[in-house]
TIMI-440813 format. One record per residue (C-alpha): z, y, x; residue number from 1; residue in three letters; chain. Coordinates in steps of 0.25 Angstrom, whole numbers, plus 5000, padded with zeros to 4 digits. Each point is the difference from the previous one (the first is absolute). Layout:
TIMI-440813
> z:y:x:pos:code:unit
> Z:Y:X:NUM:ala:A
...
//
This chain:
TIMI-440813
> z:y:x:pos:code:unit
> 5323:4751:5259:1:unk:A
> 4997:5012:4992:2:unk:A
> 4990:5005:5010:3:unk:A
> 4993:4987:5000:4:unk:A
> 5000:5000:4985:5:unk:A
> 4994:5013:4999:6:unk:A
> 4989:4996:5011:7:unk:A
> 4997:4988:4991:8:unk:A
> 4998:5009:4988:9:unk:A
> 4991:5009:5007:10:unk:A
> 4991:4989:5005:11:unk:A
> 5000:4994:4986:12:unk:A
> 4996:5013:4994:13:unk:A
> 4989:5002:5011:14:unk:A
> 4994:4986:4997:15:unk:A
> 5000:5003:4985:16:unk:A
> 4993:5013:5002:17:unk:A
> 4989:4993:5009:18:unk:A
> 4999:4989:4989:19:unk:A
> 4997:5010:4989:20:unk:A
> 4990:5007:5009:21:unk:A
> 4993:4988:5002:22:unk:A
> 4999:4996:4986:23:unk:A
> 4996:5014:4994:24:unk:A
> 4985:5001:4998:25:unk:A
> 4992:5010:5007:26:unk:A
> 4995:5007:4987:27:unk:A
> 5014:5005:4997:28:unk:A
> 4998:5011:5010:29:unk:A
> 4994:5014:4995:30:unk:A
> 4992:5007:5010:31:unk:A
> 4998:5015:4996:32:unk:A
> 4987:5007:5005:33:unk:A
> 5001:5015:4999:34:unk:A
> 4985:5003:5002:35:unk:A
> 4996:4990:4990:36:unk:A
> 5009:5005:4990:37:unk:A
> 4995:5014:5002:38:unk:A
> 4985:4995:4999:39:unk:A
> 5003:4993:4987:40:unk:A
> 5007:5012:4994:41:unk:A
> 4989:5009:5003:42:unk:A
> 4990:4990:4994:43:unk:A
> 5009:5000:4987:44:unk:A
> 5000:5015:5000:45:unk:A
> 4985:5002:5002:46:unk:A
> 4997:4989:4989:47:unk:A
> 5010:5008:4990:48:unk:A
> 4992:5013:5003:49:unk:A
> 4987:4993:4997:50:unk:A
> 5005:4995:4987:51:unk:A
> 5005:5014:4996:52:unk:A
> 4987:5006:5004:53:unk:A
> 4992:4990:4992:54:unk:A
> 5010:5002:4988:55:unk:A
> 4998:5015:5002:56:unk:A
> 4984:4998:5000:57:unk:A
> 5001:4992:4988:58:unk:A
> 5008:5010:4992:59:unk:A
> 4990:5011:5005:60:unk:A
> 4989:4992:4995:61:unk:A
> 5007:4998:4987:62:unk:A
> 5002:5015:4998:63:unk:A
> 4986:5003:5004:64:unk:A
> 4995:4990:4990:65:unk:A
> 5009:5006:4989:66:unk:A
> 4995:5014:5003:67:unk:A
> 4986:4996:5000:68:unk:A
> 5001:4993:4987:69:unk:A
> 5007:5013:4995:70:unk:A
> 4989:5009:5006:71:unk:A
> 4989:4991:4993:72:unk:A
> 5007:4999:4986:73:unk:A
> 4991:5007:4990:74:unk:A
> 5005:5011:4991:75:unk:A
> 5001:4994:4986:76:unk:A
> 4997:5013:4993:77:unk:A
> 4987:5007:4997:78:unk:A
> 4996:5013:4993:79:unk:A
> 4985:4999:5002:80:unk:A
> 4997:4995:4986:81:unk:A
> 5008:5011:4995:82:unk:A
> 4992:5010:5008:83:unk:A
> 4988:4993:4996:84:unk:A
> 5003:5001:4985:85:unk:A
> 5004:5015:5000:86:unk:A
> 4987:5003:5008:87:unk:A
> 4991:4992:4991:88:unk:A
> 5006:5008:4988:89:unk:A
> 4994:5013:5006:90:unk:A
> 4987:4994:5004:91:unk:A
> 4999:4995:4985:92:unk:A
> 5002:5015:4996:93:unk:A
> 4988:5004:5009:94:unk:A
> 4991:4988:4995:95:unk:A
> 5004:5005:4985:96:unk:A
> 4997:5014:5003:97:unk:A
> 4989:5005:4991:98:unk:A
> 4989:5010:5004:99:unk:A
> 4991:5000:5012:100:unk:A
> 5000:4987:5008:101:unk:A
> 5007:4999:5013:102:unk:A
> 4989:4993:5007:103:unk:A
> 4991:5009:5007:104:unk:A
> 4986:4996:4995:105:unk:A
> 5004:5001:4985:106:unk:A
> 5008:5013:5003:107:unk:A
> 4987:5007:5006:108:unk:A
> 4991:4995:4989:109:unk:A
> 5010:5006:4989:110:unk:A
> 5003:5012:5008:111:unk:A
> 4986:5004:5002:112:unk:A
> 4997:4998:4985:113:unk:A
> 5013:5008:4995:114:unk:A
> 5002:5011:5011:115:unk:A
> 4985:5003:5003:116:unk:A
> 4997:5011:5010:117:unk:A
> 4991:5006:4989:118:unk:A
> 4995:4995:4987:119:unk:A
> 4985:4996:4998:120:unk:A
> 4993:5007:4989:121:unk:A
> 4998:4987:4993:122:unk:A
> 5015:4998:4997:123:unk:A
> 5003:5005:4987:124:unk:A
> 5011:5009:4995:125:unk:A
> 5006:4989:4993:126:unk:A
> 5000:4991:5012:127:unk:A
> 5007:5010:5008:128:unk:A
> 5011:5002:4989:129:unk:A
> 5002:4985:5001:130:unk:A
> 5001:5000:5015:131:unk:A
> 5010:5011:4999:132:unk:A
> 5009:4992:4990:133:unk:A
> 4999:4988:5009:134:unk:A
> 5004:5008:5012:135:unk:A
> 5012:5005:4993:136:unk:A
> 5004:4985:4996:137:unk:A
> 4998:4996:5015:138:unk:A
> 5010:5012:5004:139:unk:A
> 5009:4996:4989:140:unk:A
> 5000:4985:5005:141:unk:A
> 5002:5004:5014:142:unk:A
> 5013:5008:4996:143:unk:A
> 5005:4988:4992:144:unk:A
> 4998:4991:5012:145:unk:A
> 5007:5009:5009:146:unk:A
> 5012:5001:4991:147:unk:A
> 5001:4985:4998:148:unk:A
> 4999:4998:5014:149:unk:A
> 5012:5010:5003:150:unk:A
> 5008:4993:4988:151:unk:A
> 4998:4987:5007:152:unk:A
> 5003:5004:5014:153:unk:A
> 5013:5006:4994:154:unk:A
> 5003:4986:4994:155:unk:A
> 4997:4993:5013:156:unk:A
> 5010:5008:5008:157:unk:A
> 5011:4993:4994:158:unk:A
> 4995:4987:5003:159:unk:A
> 4997:5005:5014:160:unk:A
> 5014:5005:5002:161:unk:A
> 5006:4986:4996:162:unk:A
> 4991:4993:5009:163:unk:A
> 5003:5009:5011:164:unk:A
> 5015:4998:4998:165:unk:A
> 4998:4985:5000:166:unk:A
> 4992:5000:5013:167:unk:A
> 5010:5008:5007:168:unk:A
> 5011:4991:4996:169:unk:A
> 4992:4988:5005:170:unk:A
> 4996:5007:5013:171:unk:A
> 5015:5003:5003:172:unk:A
> 5004:4986:4997:173:unk:A
> 4989:4993:5008:174:unk:A
> 5005:4988:5008:175:unk:A
> 4989:4999:5009:176:unk:A
> 4988:5007:5006:177:unk:A
> 4990:4994:4991:178:unk:A
> 5008:5005:4988:179:unk:A
> 5001:5014:5005:180:unk:A
> 4986:5001:5003:181:unk:A
> 4996:4995:4986:182:unk:A
> 5009:5010:4994:183:unk:A
> 4994:5011:5008:184:unk:A
> 4986:4995:4997:185:unk:A
> 5003:5001:4985:186:unk:A
> 5006:5014:5002:187:unk:A
> 4986:5004:5006:188:unk:A
> 4994:4993:4988:189:unk:A
> 5008:5009:4991:190:unk:A
> 4996:5012:5008:191:unk:A
> 4986:4996:4999:192:unk:A
> 5000:4998:4985:193:unk:A
> 5006:5013:4998:194:unk:A
> 4989:5007:5009:195:unk:A
> 4989:4993:4992:196:unk:A
> 5006:5004:4987:197:unk:A
> 5001:5015:5005:198:unk:A
> 4985:4999:5003:199:unk:A
> 4997:4995:4986:200:unk:A
> 5008:5010:4994:201:unk:A
> 4993:5011:5008:202:unk:A
> 4987:4994:4997:203:unk:A
> 5002:5002:4985:204:unk:A
> 5006:5013:5001:205:unk:A
> 4989:5006:5009:206:unk:A
> 4989:4993:4990:207:unk:A
> 5005:5007:4988:208:unk:A
> 5000:5013:5008:209:unk:A
> 4986:4997:5005:210:unk:A
> 4995:4996:4985:211:unk:A
> 5005:5014:4996:212:unk:A
> 4993:5008:5010:213:unk:A
> 4988:4992:4998:214:unk:A
> 5001:5003:4985:215:unk:A
> 5001:5015:5002:216:unk:A
> 4988:5000:5010:217:unk:A
> 4991:4992:4989:218:unk:A
> 5005:5010:4989:219:unk:A
> 4995:5011:5009:220:unk:A
> 4987:4994:5002:221:unk:A
> 4999:4997:4985:222:unk:A
> 5003:5014:4996:223:unk:A
> 4989:5005:5010:224:unk:A
> 4990:4990:4994:225:unk:A
> 5003:5004:4986:226:unk:A
> 5000:5015:5003:227:unk:A
> 4986:4998:5007:228:unk:A
> 4994:4993:4988:229:unk:A
> 5005:5011:4990:230:unk:A
> 4994:5011:5008:231:unk:A
> 4987:4992:5004:232:unk:A
> 4990:5001:5011:233:unk:A
> 4991:5010:4993:234:unk:A
> 5002:5015:4996:235:unk:A
> 5014:5003:4996:236:unk:A
> 5003:5003:4986:237:unk:A
> 4999:5016:4997:238:unk:A
> 5006:5005:4988:239:unk:A
> 4992:5009:4991:240:unk:A
> 5003:5006:4986:241:unk:A
> 4997:4991:4987:242:unk:A
> 4996:5006:4988:243:unk:A
> 5004:4994:4986:244:unk:A
> 4994:5002:4987:245:unk:A
> 4988:5008:5005:246:unk:A
> 5008:5011:5006:247:unk:A
//
């Protein structure tokens, strides 16, 4: 009896199992495909790499644009007007200089009149004296102009030192290529301005020296002409005794 009951239980269990299998839908079974899984994983990895590359590219482009903006940023600092101002001051001193004109045409005419190679016989002694006075005045004015230029250049040095310090500071703190280039150009402008100023100073100094040399040359010619007129062109004066009161 016990054996039959056991066999009957097994039969019922088998029948129940078959019944359950018969009613379970086919979709409930999961089928794993290793090759498809690997392929999907590789595709996901490649997609992620592409996204990372695109992100890196966008970041590089953003940095490039930032650098370009920095390099193209202008320098908000300019000393050119300061340089022009000091240079205009020295130019004004030359314009105000008295005496012989600085332009060639007028200078040649005045020089021929005041510093002749030789005096004509028609020139009076009074005229020669007046010319000598005018030459002395021109020499004095030339020396005065040279000394004024020296004083002005000395004052300009303080402003140039200040401009130089500012430009060096701007150059060292430049954020981009354009700012560095602009600061360098202004440093070159300062150097050019100082070179022009040095030439102006040299012109006035050498002019004063030239006026003095010309005055000496003219004085020598005047002395020669005065001596010639005193001695005359005829028979030289011969001393002879003079008798007074019939003696």
